[in-house]
TIRO-2110 file (N, C-alpha, C; in Angstrom, 1 decimal):
// TIRO-2110
-244.6, -90.6, -157.9, N, 1, A
-243.2, -90.4, -157.9, CA, 1, A
-242.6, -91.2, -156.8, C, 1, A
-241.6, -91.9, -157.1, N, 2, A
-240.9, -92.8, -156.1, CA, 2, A
-240.2, -91.9, -155.1, C, 2, A
-239.9, -92.5, -153.9, N, 3, A
-239.2, -91.8, -152.8, CA, 3, A
-237.9, -91.3, -153.3, C, 3, A
-237.2, -92.2, -154.1, N, 4, A
-235.8, -91.8, -154.6, CA, 4, A
-236.0, -90.6, -155.6, C, 4, A
-237.0, -90.5, -156.4, N, 5, A
-237.2, -89.4, -157.3, CA, 5, A
-237.6, -88.1, -156.5, C, 5, A
-238.3, -88.3, -155.4, N, 6, A
-238.6, -87.1, -154.6, CA, 6, A
-237.4, -86.5, -154.0, C, 6, A
-236.4, -87.3, -153.8, N, 7, A
-235.2, -86.8, -153.1, CA, 7, A
-234.0, -86.4, -154.1, C, 7, A
-234.4, -86.3, -155.4, N, 8, A
-233.3, -86.0, -156.4, CA, 8, A
-233.8, -84.8, -157.3, C, 8, A
-232.8, -84.2, -157.8, N, 9, A
-233.0, -83.2, -158.9, CA, 9, A
-232.4, -83.7, -160.2, C, 9, A
-233.0, -83.3, -161.3, N, 10, A
-232.4, -83.7, -162.6, CA, 10, A
-230.9, -83.1, -162.7, C, 10, A
-230.1, -83.7, -163.4, N, 11, A
-228.7, -83.2, -163.7, CA, 11, A
-228.8, -81.8, -164.2, C, 11, A
-227.9, -80.9, -163.7, N, 12, A
-227.9, -79.6, -164.2, CA, 12, A
-228.8, -78.6, -163.4, C, 12, A
-229.6, -79.1, -162.5, N, 13, A
-230.4, -78.2, -161.7, CA, 13, A
-229.7, -77.8, -160.4, C, 13, A
-230.0, -76.6, -159.9, N, 14, A
-229.5, -76.2, -158.6, CA, 14, A
-230.6, -76.1, -157.6, C, 14, A
-230.2, -76.3, -156.3, N, 15, A
-231.2, -76.3, -155.2, CA, 15, A
-231.1, -75.1, -154.3, C, 15, A
-232.2, -74.4, -154.0, N, 16, A
-232.2, -73.5, -152.9, CA, 16, A
-232.8, -74.3, -151.7, C, 16, A
-231.9, -74.8, -150.8, N, 17, A
-232.3, -75.8, -149.8, CA, 17, A
-233.3, -75.3, -148.8, C, 17, A
-233.3, -74.0, -148.4, N, 18, A
-234.2, -73.5, -147.4, CA, 18, A
-235.6, -73.6, -147.7, C, 18, A
-235.9, -73.5, -149.0, N, 19, A
-237.3, -73.4, -149.4, CA, 19, A
-237.7, -74.5, -150.5, C, 19, A
-236.8, -75.4, -150.8, N, 20, A
-237.0, -76.4, -151.8, CA, 20, A
-237.5, -75.9, -153.1, C, 20, A
-236.8, -74.9, -153.6, N, 21, A
-237.0, -74.4, -155.0, CA, 21, A
-235.7, -74.7, -155.8, C, 21, A
-235.9, -74.7, -157.1, N, 22, A
-234.7, -75.0, -157.9, CA, 22, A
-234.5, -74.0, -159.0, C, 22, A
-233.3, -74.0, -159.5, N, 23, A
-233.0, -73.1, -160.6, CA, 23, A
-232.3, -74.0, -161.7, C, 23, A
-232.7, -73.8, -162.9, N, 24, A
-232.1, -74.5, -164.0, CA, 24, A
-231.5, -73.5, -165.0, C, 24, A
-230.2, -73.5, -165.1, N, 25, A
-229.5, -72.6, -166.1, CA, 25, A
-230.0, -72.9, -167.5, C, 25, A
-230.3, -71.8, -168.3, N, 26, A
-230.7, -71.9, -169.7, CA, 26, A
-229.8, -71.2, -170.6, C, 26, A
-229.9, -71.5, -171.9, N, 27, A
-229.1, -70.8, -172.9, CA, 27, A
-229.3, -69.3, -172.8, C, 27, A
-228.3, -68.5, -173.0, N, 28, A
-228.5, -67.1, -173.0, CA, 28, A
-228.3, -66.5, -171.6, C, 28, A
-228.0, -67.3, -170.6, N, 29, A
-227.8, -66.8, -169.2, CA, 29, A
-229.0, -66.7, -168.3, C, 29, A
-230.2, -67.0, -168.9, N, 30, A
-231.4, -67.0, -168.0, CA, 30, A
-231.5, -68.2, -167.2, C, 30, A
-232.4, -68.2, -166.1, N, 31, A
-232.6, -69.4, -165.3, CA, 31, A
-234.1, -69.6, -165.2, C, 31, A
-234.5, -70.9, -165.2, N, 32, A
-235.9, -71.3, -165.0, CA, 32, A
-236.0, -71.7, -163.5, C, 32, A
-237.1, -71.4, -162.9, N, 33, A
-237.4, -71.6, -161.5, CA, 33, A
-238.6, -72.4, -161.3, C, 33, A
-238.5, -73.3, -160.3, N, 34, A
-239.7, -74.2, -159.9, CA, 34, A
-239.5, -74.7, -158.5, C, 34, A
-240.5, -75.6, -158.1, N, 35, A
-240.5, -76.1, -156.8, CA, 35, A
-240.1, -77.6, -156.9, C, 35, A
-239.3, -78.1, -155.9, N, 36, A
-238.8, -79.5, -156.0, CA, 36, A
-240.0, -80.4, -155.6, C, 36, A
-239.8, -81.6, -156.1, N, 37, A
-240.8, -82.7, -155.7, CA, 37, A
-240.9, -82.9, -154.2, C, 37, A
-239.8, -82.7, -153.5, N, 38, A
-239.8, -82.8, -152.1, CA, 38, A
-240.6, -81.7, -151.4, C, 38, A
-240.4, -80.5, -151.9, N, 39, A
-241.2, -79.4, -151.4, CA, 39, A
-242.7, -79.6, -151.7, C, 39, A
-243.0, -80.1, -152.9, N, 40, A
-244.4, -80.4, -153.2, CA, 40, A
-245.0, -81.5, -152.3, C, 40, A
-244.2, -82.5, -152.0, N, 41, A
-244.7, -83.5, -151.1, CA, 41, A
-245.0, -83.0, -149.7, C, 41, A
-244.2, -82.0, -149.3, N, 42, A
-244.5, -81.4, -148.0, CA, 42, A
-245.7, -80.5, -148.0, C, 42, A
-245.9, -79.8, -149.1, N, 43, A
-247.0, -78.8, -149.2, CA, 43, A
-248.4, -79.4, -149.4, C, 43, A
-248.5, -80.5, -150.1, N, 44, A
-249.8, -81.0, -150.5, CA, 44, A
-250.2, -80.5, -151.8, C, 44, A
-251.5, -80.7, -152.1, N, 45, A
-252.1, -80.3, -153.4, CA, 45, A
-252.1, -78.8, -153.6, C, 45, A
-251.7, -78.4, -154.7, N, 46, A
-251.7, -77.0, -155.1, CA, 46, A
-252.9, -76.8, -156.0, C, 46, A
-253.8, -75.8, -155.6, N, 47, A
-255.0, -75.5, -156.4, CA, 47, A
-254.8, -74.3, -157.3, C, 47, A
-253.9, -73.4, -157.1, N, 48, A
-253.6, -72.2, -157.9, CA, 48, A
-252.1, -71.9, -157.8, C, 48, A
-251.6, -71.5, -158.9, N, 49, A
-250.2, -71.1, -158.9, CA, 49, A
-250.1, -69.8, -159.7, C, 49, A
-249.5, -68.7, -159.1, N, 50, A
-249.5, -67.4, -159.7, CA, 50, A
-248.1, -66.8, -159.6, C, 50, A
-247.2, -66.9, -160.6, N, 51, A
-245.9, -66.3, -160.6, CA, 51, A
-246.1, -64.8, -160.7, C, 51, A
-245.0, -64.1, -160.2, N, 52, A
-244.9, -62.6, -160.3, CA, 52, A
-245.0, -62.3, -161.8, C, 52, A
-245.5, -61.1, -162.1, N, 53, A
-245.6, -60.7, -163.6, CA, 53, A
-244.3, -60.4, -164.2, C, 53, A
-244.3, -60.4, -165.5, N, 54, A
-243.1, -60.0, -166.3, CA, 54, A
-242.5, -58.7, -165.9, C, 54, A
-241.2, -58.6, -165.8, N, 55, A
-240.6, -57.4, -165.4, CA, 55, A
-240.4, -57.2, -163.9, C, 55, A
-241.0, -58.1, -163.1, N, 56, A
-240.8, -58.0, -161.6, CA, 56, A
-239.4, -58.2, -161.2, C, 56, A
-238.9, -57.4, -160.3, N, 57, A
-237.5, -57.6, -159.8, CA, 57, A
-237.7, -58.5, -158.5, C, 57, A
-236.9, -59.6, -158.5, N, 58, A
-237.0, -60.6, -157.5, CA, 58, A
-235.7, -60.6, -156.7, C, 58, A
-235.7, -60.8, -155.4, N, 59, A
-234.5, -61.0, -154.6, CA, 59, A
-234.4, -62.4, -154.2, C, 59, A
-233.2, -62.9, -154.1, N, 60, A
-233.0, -64.3, -153.6, CA, 60, A
-233.6, -64.5, -152.3, C, 60, A
-234.4, -65.6, -152.1, N, 61, A
-235.1, -65.9, -150.9, CA, 61, A
-236.4, -65.1, -150.7, C, 61, A
-236.8, -64.3, -151.6, N, 62, A
-238.1, -63.6, -151.6, CA, 62, A
-239.0, -64.2, -152.6, C, 62, A
-240.3, -63.8, -152.5, N, 63, A
-241.3, -64.4, -153.3, CA, 63, A
-241.1, -64.2, -154.8, C, 63, A
-241.3, -65.3, -155.6, N, 64, A
-241.3, -65.2, -157.0, CA, 64, A
-242.7, -65.5, -157.5, C, 64, A
-243.6, -65.8, -156.5, N, 65, A
-245.0, -66.1, -156.8, CA, 65, A
-245.7, -66.7, -155.6, C, 65, A
-246.9, -67.1, -155.8, N, 66, A
-247.7, -67.7, -154.7, CA, 66, A
-248.4, -69.0, -155.2, C, 66, A
-248.6, -69.9, -154.3, N, 67, A
-249.4, -71.1, -154.6, CA, 67, A
-250.5, -71.1, -153.5, C, 67, A
-251.7, -71.6, -153.9, N, 68, A
-252.8, -71.8, -153.0, CA, 68, A
-252.9, -73.3, -152.7, C, 68, A
-252.8, -73.6, -151.4, N, 69, A
-253.0, -74.9, -150.9, CA, 69, A
-254.4, -75.1, -150.4, C, 69, A
-254.7, -76.2, -149.9, N, 70, A
-256.1, -76.5, -149.4, CA, 70, A
-256.5, -75.5, -148.3, C, 70, A
-255.6, -75.0, -147.4, N, 71, A
-256.0, -74.2, -146.4, CA, 71, A
-255.2, -72.9, -146.2, C, 71, A
-254.3, -72.6, -147.2, N, 72, A
-253.5, -71.4, -147.1, CA, 72, A
-252.9, -71.0, -148.5, C, 72, A
-252.4, -69.8, -148.5, N, 73, A
-251.7, -69.3, -149.6, CA, 73, A
-250.3, -69.1, -149.2, C, 73, A
-249.3, -69.6, -150.0, N, 74, A
-247.9, -69.6, -149.6, CA, 74, A
-247.0, -69.0, -150.7, C, 74, A
-246.1, -68.2, -150.2, N, 75, A
-245.1, -67.6, -151.1, CA, 75, A
-244.1, -68.6, -151.6, C, 75, A
-243.8, -68.6, -152.8, N, 76, A
-242.7, -69.5, -153.4, CA, 76, A
-241.4, -68.6, -153.4, C, 76, A
-240.4, -69.1, -152.7, N, 77, A
-239.2, -68.3, -152.6, CA, 77, A
-238.2, -68.6, -153.7, C, 77, A
-237.6, -67.5, -154.3, N, 78, A
-236.7, -67.6, -155.4, CA, 78, A
-235.3, -68.0, -155.0, C, 78, A
-234.7, -69.0, -155.7, N, 79, A
-233.3, -69.3, -155.4, CA, 79, A
-232.3, -68.3, -155.9, C, 79, A
-232.7, -67.3, -156.7, N, 80, A
-231.8, -66.3, -157.2, CA, 80, A
-232.5, -65.0, -157.4, C, 80, A
-231.8, -63.9, -157.4, N, 81, A
-232.3, -62.6, -157.7, CA, 81, A
-232.3, -62.4, -159.2, C, 81, A
-233.2, -61.5, -159.7, N, 82, A
-233.2, -61.2, -161.1, CA, 82, A
-234.5, -60.6, -161.5, C, 82, A
-234.7, -60.4, -162.8, N, 83, A
-235.9, -59.9, -163.4, CA, 83, A
-236.7, -61.0, -164.1, C, 83, A
-238.0, -61.1, -163.8, N, 84, A
-238.8, -62.1, -164.4, CA, 84, A
-239.0, -61.8, -165.9, C, 84, A
-238.5, -62.7, -166.8, N, 85, A
-238.6, -62.5, -168.2, CA, 85, A
-239.6, -63.4, -168.9, C, 85, A
-240.1, -64.4, -168.2, N, 86, A
-241.1, -65.3, -168.7, CA, 86, A
-241.8, -66.0, -167.6, C, 86, A
-243.1, -66.2, -167.8, N, 87, A
-243.9, -67.0, -166.8, CA, 87, A
-244.5, -68.2, -167.5, C, 87, A
-244.8, -69.2, -166.7, N, 88, A
-245.5, -70.4, -167.3, CA, 88, A
-247.0, -70.2, -167.3, C, 88, A
-247.5, -69.7, -168.4, N, 89, A
-248.9, -69.4, -168.5, CA, 89, A
-249.8, -70.6, -168.4, C, 89, A
-249.2, -71.8, -168.7, N, 90, A
-250.0, -73.0, -168.7, CA, 90, A
-250.5, -73.3, -167.2, C, 90, A
-249.8, -72.8, -166.2, N, 91, A
-250.2, -73.0, -164.8, CA, 91, A
-251.6, -72.4, -164.5, C, 91, A
-251.9, -71.3, -165.2, N, 92, A
-253.2, -70.6, -164.9, CA, 92, A
-254.4, -71.6, -165.1, C, 92, A
-254.4, -72.4, -166.1, N, 93, A
-255.5, -73.3, -166.3, CA, 93, A
-255.2, -74.7, -165.8, C, 93, A
-253.9, -75.0, -165.6, N, 94, A
-253.5, -76.4, -165.1, CA, 94, A
-252.5, -76.3, -164.0, C, 94, A
-252.8, -75.8, -162.8, N, 95, A
-251.9, -75.8, -161.7, CA, 95, A
-251.3, -77.1, -161.3, C, 95, A
-252.0, -78.2, -161.7, N, 96, A
-251.6, -79.5, -161.3, CA, 96, A
-250.3, -79.9, -162.0, C, 96, A
-249.9, -79.2, -163.1, N, 97, A
-248.6, -79.4, -163.8, CA, 97, A
-247.5, -79.3, -162.8, C, 97, A
-247.6, -78.5, -161.8, N, 98, A
-246.5, -78.4, -160.8, CA, 98, A
-246.2, -79.7, -160.1, C, 98, A
-247.3, -80.5, -159.8, N, 99, A
-247.2, -81.8, -159.2, CA, 99, A
-246.8, -82.9, -160.2, C, 99, A
-247.5, -82.8, -161.4, N, 100, A
-247.3, -83.9, -162.4, CA, 100, A
-245.9, -83.9, -163.0, C, 100, A
-245.4, -82.7, -163.2, N, 101, A
-244.1, -82.5, -163.9, CA, 101, A
-243.3, -81.4, -163.3, C, 101, A
-242.8, -81.5, -162.0, N, 102, A
-242.2, -80.4, -161.3, CA, 102, A
-240.9, -79.9, -162.0, C, 102, A
-240.2, -80.7, -162.8, N, 103, A
-238.9, -80.3, -163.4, CA, 103, A
-239.0, -80.1, -164.9, C, 103, A
-240.2, -80.1, -165.4, N, 104, A
-240.4, -79.9, -166.9, CA, 104, A
-241.6, -79.0, -167.1, C, 104, A
-242.8, -79.5, -167.3, N, 105, A
-243.9, -78.6, -167.6, CA, 105, A
-244.4, -77.8, -166.4, C, 105, A
-244.0, -78.1, -165.2, N, 106, A
-244.5, -77.4, -164.0, CA, 106, A
-243.6, -76.3, -163.5, C, 106, A
-242.7, -75.8, -164.3, N, 107, A
-241.9, -74.7, -163.9, CA, 107, A
-242.7, -73.4, -163.7, C, 107, A
-242.2, -72.5, -162.9, N, 108, A
-243.0, -71.3, -162.5, CA, 108, A
-242.6, -70.1, -163.4, C, 108, A
-241.4, -69.7, -163.4, N, 109, A
-240.9, -68.5, -164.1, CA, 109, A
-239.5, -68.6, -164.6, C, 109, A
-239.1, -67.7, -165.4, N, 110, A
-237.7, -67.6, -165.9, CA, 110, A
-237.2, -66.2, -165.5, C, 110, A
-236.0, -66.1, -165.0, N, 111, A
-235.3, -64.9, -164.6, CA, 111, A
-234.1, -64.6, -165.5, C, 111, A
-233.8, -63.3, -165.6, N, 112, A
-232.5, -62.8, -166.0, CA, 112, A
-231.8, -62.5, -164.7, C, 112, A
-230.9, -63.4, -164.3, N, 113, A
-230.3, -63.2, -162.9, CA, 113, A
-229.4, -62.0, -162.9, C, 113, A
-229.5, -61.3, -161.7, N, 114, A
-228.8, -60.1, -161.5, CA, 114, A
-227.5, -60.2, -160.7, C, 114, A
-227.4, -61.2, -159.8, N, 115, A
-226.3, -61.4, -158.9, CA, 115, A
-225.8, -62.9, -158.9, C, 115, A
-225.8, -63.5, -160.0, N, 116, A
-225.5, -64.9, -160.1, CA, 116, A
-224.2, -65.3, -159.5, C, 116, A
-223.2, -64.6, -159.7, N, 117, A
-221.9, -65.0, -159.2, CA, 117, A
-221.9, -64.9, -157.7, C, 117, A
-222.5, -63.9, -157.1, N, 118, A
-222.5, -63.8, -155.6, CA, 118, A
-223.5, -64.8, -155.0, C, 118, A
-224.6, -65.1, -155.6, N, 119, A
-225.6, -65.9, -155.0, CA, 119, A
-225.5, -67.4, -155.2, C, 119, A
-224.8, -67.8, -156.3, N, 120, A
-224.6, -69.2, -156.6, CA, 120, A
-224.0, -70.0, -155.5, C, 120, A
-223.2, -69.4, -154.7, N, 121, A
-222.5, -70.1, -153.6, CA, 121, A
-223.5, -70.5, -152.5, C, 121, A
-224.7, -69.9, -152.5, N, 122, A
-225.7, -70.3, -151.4, CA, 122, A
-226.6, -71.4, -151.9, C, 122, A
-226.4, -71.9, -153.1, N, 123, A
-227.2, -73.0, -153.7, CA, 123, A
-226.4, -74.3, -153.5, C, 123, A
-227.2, -75.4, -153.5, N, 124, A
-226.6, -76.8, -153.6, CA, 124, A
-226.5, -77.1, -155.1, C, 124, A
-225.3, -77.3, -155.6, N, 125, A
-225.2, -77.5, -157.0, CA, 125, A
-224.8, -78.9, -157.4, C, 125, A
-223.8, -79.5, -156.7, N, 126, A
-223.4, -80.9, -157.1, CA, 126, A
-224.3, -81.9, -156.5, C, 126, A
-224.4, -83.1, -157.0, N, 127, A
-225.3, -84.1, -156.7, CA, 127, A
-225.2, -84.5, -155.2, C, 127, A
-224.0, -84.6, -154.6, N, 128, A
-223.9, -84.9, -153.2, CA, 128, A
-224.4, -83.8, -152.3, C, 128, A
-224.2, -82.6, -152.6, N, 129, A
-224.7, -81.5, -151.8, CA, 129, A
-226.2, -81.4, -151.9, C, 129, A
-226.7, -81.7, -153.0, N, 130, A
-228.2, -81.7, -153.2, CA, 130, A
-228.8, -82.8, -152.4, C, 130, A
-228.3, -84.0, -152.5, N, 131, A
-228.8, -85.1, -151.8, CA, 131, A
-228.8, -84.9, -150.3, C, 131, A
-227.6, -84.3, -149.8, N, 132, A
-227.5, -84.1, -148.3, CA, 132, A
-228.5, -83.0, -147.9, C, 132, A
-228.6, -81.9, -148.7, N, 133, A
-229.5, -80.8, -148.3, CA, 133, A
-231.0, -81.3, -148.3, C, 133, A
-231.3, -82.1, -149.2, N, 134, A
-232.7, -82.6, -149.3, CA, 134, A
-233.0, -83.6, -148.1, C, 134, A
-232.1, -84.4, -147.8, N, 135, A
-232.2, -85.4, -146.7, CA, 135, A
-232.4, -84.6, -145.4, C, 135, A
-231.6, -83.6, -145.2, N, 136, A
-231.7, -82.8, -144.0, CA, 136, A
-233.0, -82.0, -143.9, C, 136, A
-233.4, -81.5, -145.0, N, 137, A
-234.7, -80.7, -145.1, CA, 137, A
-235.9, -81.7, -144.8, C, 137, A
-235.8, -82.9, -145.3, N, 138, A
-236.9, -83.9, -145.1, CA, 138, A
-236.9, -84.3, -143.6, C, 138, A
-235.7, -84.5, -143.0, N, 139, A
-235.7, -84.8, -141.6, CA, 139, A
-236.2, -83.7, -140.7, C, 139, A
-235.8, -82.5, -141.0, N, 140, A
-236.3, -81.3, -140.2, CA, 140, A
-237.8, -81.1, -140.4, C, 140, A
-238.3, -81.5, -141.5, N, 141, A
-239.8, -81.3, -141.8, CA, 141, A
-240.6, -82.6, -141.5, C, 141, A
-239.9, -83.5, -141.0, N, 142, A
-240.5, -84.8, -140.6, CA, 142, A
-241.3, -85.5, -141.7, C, 142, A
-240.6, -85.6, -142.8, N, 143, A
-241.3, -86.2, -144.0, CA, 143, A
-240.8, -87.7, -144.0, C, 143, A
-241.6, -88.6, -143.5, N, 144, A
-241.3, -90.0, -143.5, CA, 144, A
-241.4, -90.5, -144.9, C, 144, A
-240.4, -91.4, -145.2, N, 145, A
-240.4, -92.1, -146.5, CA, 145, A
-239.9, -91.3, -147.7, C, 145, A
-239.4, -90.1, -147.4, N, 146, A
-238.8, -89.2, -148.4, CA, 146, A
-237.4, -89.6, -148.7, C, 146, A
END
């Protein structure tokens, strides 16, 4: 993935800047959640990815699942609160999908958001805000070439 691609989100995606996770609004009011390419660049190779089970109640900024890296297990923080309505079962056998296709096949879970109107203001939504938030996060995390 090119440096420019690492620093961008597809159109229509929202960014939780603190933890480099994204939310994609879906038809019917649900949102799909995943990890940004920039967050993946910082974390390194993921060997296991386990979203919270169906029906789990998630709070914004709290764990929506865990990933196993080479030397640690890390919580993936959710950009929005809600109830898990679907998980990406493909990640059980192919956790590499998170790296190979972070905005498509590598998503983690889908939520029925519970406080979207209140929490949306804490997300970077427009292209300029996303670009600025990602650049600042890369600088703070000393990611050269991002």
